[in-house]
TORZANU-221808 format. One record per residue (C-alpha): x negated, y negated, z. Coordinates in steps of 0.25 Angstrom, whole numbers, plus 5000, padded with zeros to 4 digits. Layout:
BEGIN
XYZ...
***
This chain:
BEGIN
376847645308377047785301377247725288375947645289375247765294375747845282375347725272373947735278373847895276374447895262373147885255372547995264373648085260373448045245371948085246372448225251373248245238372148285228371548385239372948445242373248455227371948535225372248625236373648645231373248685217372048765220372448835233373948845235374448855220373548975218374149045230375249085220374249185215374349265228375549335221374549415212374149495224375549555224375549585209375049675198374549545192374249545177373749405171374549425158375849445165375549325175375949305189377449315188377549435178376549525185377149645193377149635208376349735216376649705230375549755239374949845229373749765227373449755242373549905243372649925231371649835237371649915251371450045243370249995236368950055241368149925241369149835248368749865263367249865259367449735252368249675264367149725274366049665266366849535266367049535281365549575284364949465275365949355279365749385294364249385293364249255286365249195296364349235308363049195302363649075296364049025310362749065317361649015307362248875305362448865320360948905323360348815312361248695317360748715332359248725327359348605318360048525329358748545338357848485327357448345330356848305317358048245309357248255295356948405297358348435301358948365289358048435280358348575286359848535285359748505271359048625267360048715274361248645268360748655254361148805251362648775255362748685242362248785233363248885226363049035227362849045212361548965214361149035227361549165222360549155211359549105220359749225230359749325219358349275215357849265229358349405233357949475219357149605222356149575211355849425212356549375224355849305235356449385246356049515240354649455237354449435252354949575255354049645245352849555250353049625263353049755257354549775256355349825245356249725236357649725240358849685231359549605242360749575233360949715228360749795241362049815250361249815263360749675260361849605252362749565264361549515272361049435260362449375258362649335272361249275273361249195260362649135264362149095277360949035271361848955261362848905271362248895285361648755283362948695279363548765291362648695301363348565297364548605306363648635318362848505316364148425317364448505330363148475336363248325334364548335342363848375355363648275365362148225366362348205381362448355383361048365378360548255386361148315399360548455395359148385393359248315406359548455413358248505406358948595395358048645384358448625369358848775369359748755382360348625376360748705363361348825371362048745381362448615374362348625359362948765357364148745367364348605360364648675346365348805351366748745346366148725332365548865332366848935337367648855326366748895315366649035319368249045320368448975307367549065300368449185302369249135290368049175281367949315285368349365271367549255264366149325262365749225251366149255237365249155230364049215237364249365235364749345221363449285217362549385224363249525224363349635214364049765213362849835220363249765233364749775233364649865244364249765254364449635246365749645240366749555247368249515245368049395236367049475226368049585226369149495222368349435212368049565205369449615206370149485202369249425192368349545187369349655187370549555184371449625195372049495200373049555209372049635217371149515218372249425223372649535233371249535239371149385239372549375246372049475257370849395259371549265260372649325270371549375279370749245278371949165281372249245294370749235298370749085296372049075304371349155315370049065314370848935316371548995328370249035334369648905331370748835338370748925349369248925352368748795345369948705347369948685332371148625325371448605310372248475314
***
């Protein structure tokens, strides 16, 4: 029986080989480069001939005047995205769930899904035009009501807000898919019983719908903890400038400038390793919380 089962499963295992090979080549083999974080790495000398620095790179990073500011910016932007990225899709899914006209519902879903499939290179150019202080639509409305034009992407008081709002606008439609899937799993007889008891649509939503998807809400909230240090490199890189480094510079953009622009590979690798270690710890904690409060298991 065992040999027969193995014979049936062999094709499935073979199908995994290409994916595992890609993961091995592009994810695990490059991990050897982590050693650069503990070296005074010089490309001309290579990995094996560069001098070892121990923890010097990490000590130097801590002493940099911008490190904690960048870390703070990363956490603030990421946490705001996590909170709104959970609330907005949930609210939209609940509202669309109440719509009875399927044609209208599908049209709205299509429109809100579309931005997810556009890259930040495209959306960045669109947002620069929309938010332009001279010819942008937003500032056109502001000046029409007697206000003064605002350079949203070059104002530290506005930049974080623009980053969070535009990211939610891009992703909330796709995020509603999970909640729609959870809503379909609610037993329809619960709504019938509530209707017989005279419950309004609001009471049905509050007492049937929301309790029915609470495990999914808890699961998504806990799993999002692993993204605390991921504030969105693609988005910020395409929208920020040195003028808004004070509130918009994050760990990923700092790594980019130090590593690729300034060619200080050891320092950039050290910052990346620090971020990876913290993210690993947070992901581990999030999986434990998901198991503890949402009964989530990987296997």
